Steps between C-alpha positions, in 0.01 A plus 500: 500500500175306528175655618216280624144623563220277631132585482157341520467429869193582702229378735293201389261255663593135548450315174567810295770570243774751436757543225835644598736662252875549518655737249878481465741721310813384324592370158578157644149441630438213261793297635409547866295278722221661701365401838218604730571498872267586784565618853244507778566639850648234725559258214800414288528625146359247256568453130153434364574476126776544246541493125823453304611679187378196308156507659537212743287556811503375856273564798503461873272224622294757687388669176521222242179473303384847604773734375642534149818686407558623146717750316474734206848583376372765260366692801787412736236376740427193708155424641362300788138398460362408843172312524309344788675731741516409867564714808839329535599656166502841668850645465713752321591352164840578348645439157860381468686509168832348397666182392317195626747417776469856631120498496482168682698651788353851490822655375356663191357848465204586725197717451327700773223245553122509476260418783249218462236469770243219497226563753125504539 
């Protein structure tokens, strides 16, 4: 029984910033990996960032240098700081939670998603 809730999406201009939050329930939060996926209409789902239980991070080439993933185990929350946003970043962003192998394949627990729109 894991509940995932994403928030923080919205409409921003190119070059702007947003910070997404993913709040997850469960006493095993601290041992789980967390990943941020995004899905845009007509495009394949993309894993944009992930963080392990030990704090190791990894990013898709498309967002490297612009996005930062972090976690706060005391708050059962993972964040995605998005800077220098581009129109191609427009998508619904989803949080996935589970063991690392599950997150890397999208087999963990999913939230409902939060819409990010980058447009002028």
